[in-house]
N, C-alpha and C positions, 0 to 999 in steps of 0.2 A: 696739320697746323698750318695756320700762317699768321705773319707777324706781318701789320701793314705799320710802316714808319710813316713819321708826320713829313709834312712834303720840307724841302733842305735840307735833311737828314744828310749830314756828310758820309761818305762813301767809309772814312774811320769810323764812324759811330756805328754802320750799321756793319761793319765785320767784327766791333765788340761782343754786338749781340750775337750776330751768329756765331762766333768761336766760343762762347759759351757755350750756345747750342750743341757745336758739335762735339764740346768735351764730353757731354753724354753719352757720347757717342752715336748720335743720331748725324743726317747728313742734310743738309740746307741751301737752297736751290734760291738765288737772288735773282731775281724780275726788276728791272730799271727802267720803269715807263716814262711819260712826259712829264706825270703830274707829280707820281706816289711810285715809291721803293717798296717789294715785297720780297720777303722771307718766306721761302717756303721749306717747312722739315716735314722731311720724309723719314718713315722709323717708325717703333711705336712709343707715340707720343705720349701716351698714360704715366711715362716718367717727367715729363714737363709740367711744371705748375704754371699756366697763363699769369698767376696774379704776382707770381714774382719777374716776370719778362715786364707785364705791363708795368712795373715800376720804373723804368726807364724813360725816362723825362722825352725820349726822344722816341717810343713807341707808340703808335695812336691806339691800336686795339690788338686784340687777339682772336682768330676766328677758328672753329675746326672746321673739317672737309670732311662732308659725310660721304661723297664719293667714292669709290677705291680706286679711280684714277690721279694723280697728283699731276705728274708733267705734263699731261696734257690738258690739263684742268685749267676754263680760264678763269677759275678765281685764284693760279697759283701767278698765271700771268695774263693780265687785264686786255694787253693788247692784241691788235691781230699777230701771227707770225707773218711773214715773208719770208719764204724759202727760193732761196738764190739756185737754179738749177744751171752753171755754168752761164753766165749772164741775163736767163730770163726769169724775171721775177714772176714767181706765186703767191696769190694773195694782197691781202688790202686793194688797193686799184688798179692791181693787176691782172690781166684774163690771159692763161696759159693755155694757150691753140694748140693741139697736140695730135697728129693727123699721120697714117700711113697706114702699109696693108697690117692683116691682123697676123700673116706671118710672112717670112724672107724665102723668097722663091727663086731669084737670081739677082743677079748684080745690075742689069739694064732692067728690071721691073724696079728697084727698091729707087735707085735713082730718075728715073722718069717719073716715079711717084713723089720722089721729095722735091722735085723741081716745081712740079707742077701745085705743092701744098704751101712749100714757102710763096712761092709768084700767087698763092691765093691770099696770105694771111698766117698760114700756120708757122709757131717759133720753136715748133721740136717735133721732130720725128719718132713715131712709131713703130715698131715693126718687133714680131717674135721669132727668134734665133732658135730657142727651146719651148716647146707646147707640148701643155699638159693636155691630152684630148680624153673625153671620155671613153672611145675606142681604142684599143692596144693598136689596129689596127691602120688605123688613120694615120695621117702625115704629121710626125711627132716636130718638127721645126730641121734645119740643117744646122743646128748648133753650132760651133766655135766658126765653120766657116761661115754662116748667117751673120756673126757678130762682126766678121771681118767686112764684109759688104754693105753694114749699115754705117761703119768707119770710113767707110769708101765714101758714101752717101753724104757721111757727116764733111767729109774734105772737100767735096763737090760743090753744097748748098751752106756749111757751114751751122746747119740746124741740129742744136745739141740730142743725144739717144735718148731715147725710151725702150726698155726691153726687159722683159720678165726673169729673173732668176727662181729657180726652182729646186737648186741645191745648195749649199753650201761649199760645194768642192770647188764653185764656179766663181767666189767672191773677188778674189784677186785678179780674174780675166776681168768681170765688171767694174773692178774699180781702176783699171785700166781702160776701159775703150766703152761703156755706157756712162751716162750723166746722170739718169736718173734710172732708180734700181726700181722694178715692179715688181710687188709681191701679188700674187694674183690669190682669187676669191676662194679658190681649193685649199689655197695655202696661210689663210688669213690667221689661223688657230695652227699652224706647225709653230708651239711653242719653240724648239729648238732651234730653227732655220730662225724665227724673231730675234733668237737669245745672240745667233750669231751675226746677224746681219746689225743688229745694233754697236757690237764690237767691234766688228773688224772691217765694216761697209765706210768707207769714208765719202761716198756720194750720199744726194740726198733721197729719200724710200716713197717709192711712191704705194699707199697698202690701200688696195680694194675691198671692198667687204663681203665677207661672205653671201652662200647663196640665201642661207637664212638666221645670218646673223640678229643681234639686236642690236641696238647703238653702246651698251656699254659693253657689248663684246667687242665690238669695232675697236672702241676708244681703249679698250684691256689692252686689246693685240696691239697698238700703237704704243700705249703705254710700254709695253715688253721691249719694245724699239728705244724707244728714249732712256730707261731705265739704265739700258745693258750700254748706255755711251753715244748714241746719234740722235739728236735733237730735230733733225731736217726730216721730221716726216708730214706728207700731204695724204690726205685720204681721198679715195675715188668711191664715190657710191655706183653701182653698174648694174643695179635693178635686183632683184628677192625674188625668191620662189613664191610663189603662192597658187591657190587653187586654179586659177586660170593659164588654161593651155594654148590659147590663142596667138600670145604673143612668145617670145621666148621666156624673157623674166617682166616683173612689173618694177619699174621705176618709180621708187621712193624720191620724188623729190620734197616732201617734207623734211629729208635729212639733210638738208641746205640750212633752212633757220635753226632745226636742233641739234644740228653740230657746229653749229657758229654761235649759240647761246651755252654748251655746254664746254666748249673747248677753244682754242685759240689756233686752231690748226687750220689750213689751208684743205677746200673740198673741193673736187673737181666730179664733174659727169661725165658717166660714156655712155650714151645713147645708143651707139651700136648695139653693145651685148643686151642690154635689156629689152630692146624690141625685136632684135633677131632680123627686121625688115627695115630694109633702107629707106622705107618711105615712110616710116617712123623717125626715123633719127632728126629729121628738119625740126617738125614741132615740138619735138623734146627737147631739142638743143636750145633751140630758143625762149622755151619754157624754166628752163636751167637757171640760162643767164637771166634774165627776168628774177629768178627767183631770189638772184644773190652768189650764185658760183663764183668760185673763182679759176675755173677753167673749164673746159671741153675737151674729151677723147675721141675722136673720129677715125673709123675706120674709111680710109678711101682706097681704091685699088683701079688701076686703069684700063682692066680687066676682067670685073667679077663674076661673070659668068662662066669661068675657066680658073678661077680663084681653090687654089688647093685648101682654103680653110674660108669659114665665113662669107662667102661670097654674097650672099643674100641680101647682108646689113651693110655692106660697103658701098659708098659714095662714089660715084664717079666724079674726075678733079672736076669738070665743069659742075658739076653740083654743089660739088663740096664748095668752090669759089661763088658759086650765088650764093648758100646758106652763110660763108662769112660777111658777105655784105649785108645783107640783115640782121648779124650777128652786131656787126659794128653799131647799128643804128640804136639796136636795144641797149647794148653797153653803155654809150654816150647817155641816155637815159638814167642807169642805174649807177652809174659812176665808176665803170670799168674802161680800162683802157685797155684799147686791142692792137 
């Protein structure tokens, strides 16, 4: 349920109404927009009589929300959320450009790639220290040592770090070392992990879409994080599993306008994991920006032929630089600042 207040309603009057709701054992969520203030009511709203609320002279109207997600709902928060990742804005007219290797392999490798990515225009550094792999025999990442290498690269370049969290056991270490905590596609519905991240993670969260998840399932996973206490969630479309086997996954660019219609959360696109082929990254990245995404997450490697993970889908620094120049032009047309 949502209470829409009349324009210019004072903070004191908003508090009076919300306090009446909270006295019934419900939770309220106040959003102050440019033109209107909204109070979202979370809980068993059947005990609330909308007519009693509308009696208040400061209330414009009361609306029911049919969707199961509340905090992520565009109706609860009409304005786009802009998430601050250690000084880098994600959302609104800001375009996040996240680049780096799929996995951390060595200090020299990561620092070299980070410098090249920053020179090209990237504003965040990605790198997997802990790697979820389909095969138990594949490279699983360097773990804590890999995080320390990313920290060293941040000191060299100033780029905030994006890395994947696989276990709640490492939340405190990620709070200390990582700027944007990624929850991968395979953990999108690991609800115990999502709740722990919401409660204990002090950094923004990048939530990737599951391999076969619907929009609602994806948004509900974001809701788990937000309902547990962390409102700073960024969604990431990375391709879904379909009948097509030529590409690694099928990139769902429709997710961009749909997510923006249903939620206020930023959405970025990962064209590397979607196609699984380096030559697909450029056209899909450009199409994503044209469609209005809030950022791109692209794998960049200085020697993809010898990469320990996902070499075939990685761009070399020179190719990434050329792509970013084209992205700047598209971003200018659609009102996105690079």
